[in-house]
N, C-alpha and C positions, 0 to 999 in steps of 0.2 A: 788722557791717561786712562788705562783700564783699571777696573776695580772688581773684585770678586765678592759675591755675597753667598755665604754658606747657610743653608737651612736644614735643620735636623728634624726628621719626622720618625720617631721610634728607631727602627733599625735601618731605615733608608736614608741616604745622604745625596742631596742634589747640589751640584755646584753650578752656579751661573756666572758667566763673565759678561759684564755689561760696561757701557761707557757712561757711568754715573751711578748714583744710588737708585735702587728700585723705588718706585712710587709707593709701595707698600712693604711693610716689614712683618715678619713672623717672629714671635718670641724665641729667644735663644739663637738669633741670627748673628752672623759676623759680617760687619761692613769693613771693607779694606779700602782706605783712601790714600792716594799717593800725591806728592807735590805736583804742581802743574798750573796752567793758567785758569783752570776751572776748580782749583782746590777749595777756594772760599765757598762757592756754591755747593759743592759736593759734601764738604765737611759739615756745613750748617744743615743741609738736607738730611744727612745721616742722623744728626742730633734731633731733628724734628720727627722723622718717621720711625726711629728706634722705639722698641717696646721693652717693658721690664724684662731683664735677663739678657738683653742684647749686648754685644761687644763691638765697639768701634775701634778698629786697628789702624794706626798711623804707620805708613811706610817710613823708611829712613829718608832724610833729606830736609830741605828748608821749604816750609810752606809760607809763601809770601802772601800775607793777608792784609786786606784794607779795611775790614769792618770787624767789630767784636763778635764773638760767638756766644751762644747761650744754649743751655741744656735744662729742660723742665720735665724730664721723664725719669721716674724712679728706677732704681736698681739697674743702672747702665754702667758699663765699664768703658773708659777711654784709655787705650794702651798703646804706647809707642815702642820703638826699638831701643830706647835708651835716652837719658837726659842730654847726651851730646850727639845723638843721631837723628832723632825726630824733633824738629825745631819749628815751632809756630812763631814766625817772625811778624811783628806788627810795626816794623820800622816805617812803613808807609800807611799806617792806620789813619783813616779819614773820619770814621764814625764809631760810636760806642764808647762807653765810660770805662770799660775794662777789656782785657783780652778774652777771657772766658768767664761767663757768669753761670753759676749752677744754683738752681732754686728747687731741686728735687732731692728726694731722700735716697739713702743707701747707694750712693754713687762712689765708684772707685776710679781715681785718676792715677796713672802710673807711667813712668818711663818715657817722659817727653819733656821738652823745654818750652817756655813762653818768654819771648824776648821783646824788649823795646816797645811796650804798650804805652798809649797816651795816658792812661790812668792806671788803675790797679791791674796786676797781672792775672791772678785767678781769684775771683770773689765768689764766696759761697754764702748764701743768705737764707736763714729760716729753715734749716733742714735738720732731720734726724738721721745721722749716719753719713759721714763724708771721710773717705780715706785718700790722702795725698801721699803717694809712695814714689820715691826716687824721681821727684820732679826737680827741675831747675827753673828759677825765674830770675831774669837778669836784665838790667839796662846796660848794654854793652859799651856805652860811652863813658862809663864810670860815674862817680857821684856827681849829680847835678840837681839843682833845685827844680828843674823842669821834668825830672823823672816822675813816674807814677808814685803815688804815696805808698801803696802796700804791694808786697810780693804775693805771698800766700795769705789769704784774707777771709777766713771763715768768721761769720758774725751771726749772733742771735740763733745759734745752732746747738745741737746736742749730739754727743758721740762723735767727737772730732779726733781724727788720727792723722798725724804727720810724721813720716818716717823716711829717713835717708834722703832728705831734700836739701837743696842748695838755694840760697837767696842772696842776690848781690845788687847793691846800689839803689835800693828803694829810698825815696825822699822822706819816708816816715819809718815804717817797720818792715824788715825783710819777711819776718814771720809774725803775724798778728792774729790773735784770737780774742774776740770781743763779745761780751754779753752772752757767753755760752756756758755749757755745763758738760762735764765728763770729757776731759781733754787729755790727750797724750801728744807731746812733741819730743821726738827722740832721734838720735843718730843723724842729726842734721847739722848743716854749717851755714852760718850767715856772716857775711863780711861786706864792708864798705857801704852799709846802710846807716841811716841815722840811728835807728834802734835795731839791734840784731834780732831780738824777739821781744814782743810785748804781749802780756796777758792782761786784759783790761776788763774790769767789771764782770769777772767770770768766777765760776765755782768749780771746785774739784778738778784740778789740773796737775799733771805730772810732766815736768820738763827735765829731761835727763839725757846724758851721754851725747851732748851737743858741743860744738865748738863755735864760739862767738869771738871774732877777732877783726881788728881794723874797722870797726864801726865807730860812731860817735859814742854810743852807749851800748854795752853788750846785752844786758838783760833788764827789762822793765816790768814791774808789776804795779799797775795803776788802777785806782778806782776813782771815777769822775762823777760829778753831780749831773742832774738833769738828763739822765739816760733811763730807758725803760727798765733795765736791770742794774741794780746797785748792790753794794755790800760784798765786794770781791772777797773770797775766803777759801780756805782749805786748798792751798796750793803748795806743791813741793818742787824745789829746784835742786837737783842733785847730780853729781858726777859730770858736771859741765866744766868747760874751760872758757874763761872770759879773760882775754889778755890783749894787750896792745890796742885797746879801743880808743884811738887818738885821732880819728878822722875828723876834721872840722865839721861843725854842724851845718848841713846844707838844706834843712827843712824850710819850706816856705814860711814867711813871716805870719804869725798868728796861730800856727800849729802848736799844739801842746808840747810836742817833742822838741820844738825849737828852744825850749828852756834847758834841755839836757846838755851839760857841759861836755865838750870834747875831753876824752880821757876818763870815762866812767865805766866801771865794771858792772855795777848793778844799782838800780834804784827801786825801793819798795815804798809805795805811796798809798796811804789810806786803805790798806787791806787788813784783814784779820786772819789769823791762823796761817801764816806762811812759814814753811820749814825750808831752810837753806843749809845743805850739808854735803860734804864730800866733793865740793867744788874746788877749782883752782883759779885764783885771781892773781894777775901779775901784769906789770907793764902799763897800767892805766894811769895816765899822768895826773889826773885830778883826784880820783879816789877809787878804792876798790868797791865798797858797798856803802850806801846811805839809806837810812830809814827816815821817812819824812811824812809830815801831814800835808794835805792839799793846801796850797798857799794862796789861792786867788779868791776874790769875792764870789759868792754864789747866792742864789735865791731859792734853794731847794731845801725845804724844812725836814725832809727825810734823810738827807745825806749826812754821813758820818765821816769827817775828814781825818780822824786820828787813827794811825795804825795801832793794831793790838795783837799781842801774842805772836811776835815775830821771833822765830827760834833759829838761831845761827850757830851751827856746831860742826866740828870735825872738818872744817875747810882748811885749805892751805893758802896762805897769803904771801905772795912775793913782793918784790920792791915796787911800790906805786906811790902816787900822791906827791911826787917831787916837783911837778910843774903844773899847778892848777890852771885851768882855763881862765882867760881874762874876761869872759862874759859875766853876766849878773850872778848866776848861780855859783860859778867857780870862784868869783871874787868874794862872795859871802862866805863860802867854805873856808877860803884862805884867811879871811879876816877873823873868823870866829875860832877856828881850831889851829890855825898856823900850818907851817910846812916843816917836815913832811906831814901830809894829812894822815890821820889815823886810818887803820884798815877798815874799821866800821865807824861810821859817823851817824849819830841820831840827832835830828834837829832840835830835840828837847821841847817841841811845841805840844802843849796840852790845852784843853779848854781853860779859860782864864781862872775860873774858880778852883779848878784842880791844880793849876800851876801855882797859884798863890797860897792856897790853904791845905789841900788834901793830897796832892800828888796823884800819880796814876795808881789805879787799883792793882794789887799784887798779882792778880790773875791775868792782867793785861800787859804787864811790863815786857820789855825786850828781854830775851834770854840768850846768853852767849856762854858756850863752854867747849873745851877740848879743841879749839882751833889752833893751828900752827902759824906762828908769826916769826918774822926774822928778829934776830936778837936786838937790832938797833931800831926796830919799828915801834910805833905806838899802837897797841891793839884797838883802842876804843876812844871815842871822843863824843861827849854830849855838847853840842854846839851852843846850847842855851840861846837859841835865836830870838826868843821873845824879848829877853833883856837886851840883846843886841839892837833890837828895833826900838823899844820904848825908852830905854835908858842906857845908851851905849857906854856912858862913863862908868857904869857899875857892872858892865858885862864881864863875865868870867866863864870860860869853858871849863868843863869837868872831864877828867880823864880816868877816874876811878872805875875799874871794871867790876869790882867785887859786888856792887849793888845788883849787877845783872848776871852774876854767875849762878844761873839757875837753869832748869830744864822744864820742858813740857813733853807730854806723851807724843810719840811719833804719829804723824798722820797716816791714815790707811792708804794703801795702793789704789790708784785709780784704774778702773776697768772700763774700756770702751768696747761696746758691742755693735758690730755692723754685720748685717745679713745673718743675724742669729748666732754669731760666734765672736770670740775675741778678735779684735782687729789685727793683732799680730799675725794671725793665720792667713791674712790676705797678702802677705809679702811675696809669695811665689807667683 
């Protein structure tokens, strides 16, 4: 297949037509790669020889790839003709732990798809500045345990921007951002994943104007022990739709998201300063929203397992919680708060001394106000799970919302800067 490389020198423009990528690249070049038997070699070569400022353009069509791709050059753009037109297919992948691995800064990926990878679809690690715009990541055979874990997977990064993307059938999270700072996830759709979106061990994230449907769980905010970055905090979820997330959990055994019950709208676990507002929750068979402490044993002395300052307000709750999942988590929810499950469930778990003597500090308590609930629903339930475990005969859930009818100041808007400007300006 022929490929053109355009090089700009001031006012002069030279256009070369070659049968492959040139052996050398000049900054601000454009590499045009088309599908064909040599697409694997030419696409990877373009990612190697590209220099900062260069653009790699993908033609329309299906690129049949057998090995993972990697990019380690700063300030490169990879751009296709559209998420349903330029398709990187890894159905016959033989090598590589992911489809595309990016380990360089200030990279923009837009307008293409990654399908059927052995592992993660697009992994970004240890960078400052990554924009994922109008991408689609999908395992086309539908939900399967053998699918890759993550669709869009930035980790240990700063200035993360995800906009207008689609993620389908990941065996962990369709959209996952972990151990990162300054994050925006917007205008995207995730469906038929175990988790639609997961923000884990991260700081300063805005997740808004997204649709999460037909996942096992729509939205997860986790903080886990024994990771380099802990203390997840300052996260806003707003104007999202999380509905009908009733796909059976297909995560591999031993994965943390394997605990998520089918029929979950949202779980907040062990984070601080999470604001959840102007969202719509409905049709989630187990529960709309749960706030929980980390539940498993750990040996990390710095880890704080209890959520604090979770602020839930101005959301709309539809009919949910009528048919809790029969697994461990769903069964405990059903046993502690009954059916229909309240729209917001707090597990009631605190450090033992606080639970027995002091209660939670006023400035750390769950806050709920101005939410809209159906007339026949129960707005809130404190599952009181400690008593359920240590003395079930004395267990009693609590449904009084008045204790939590309070507010916290709104969290500030997150700003993501890529290539010296707000990331939203990269959309064109």
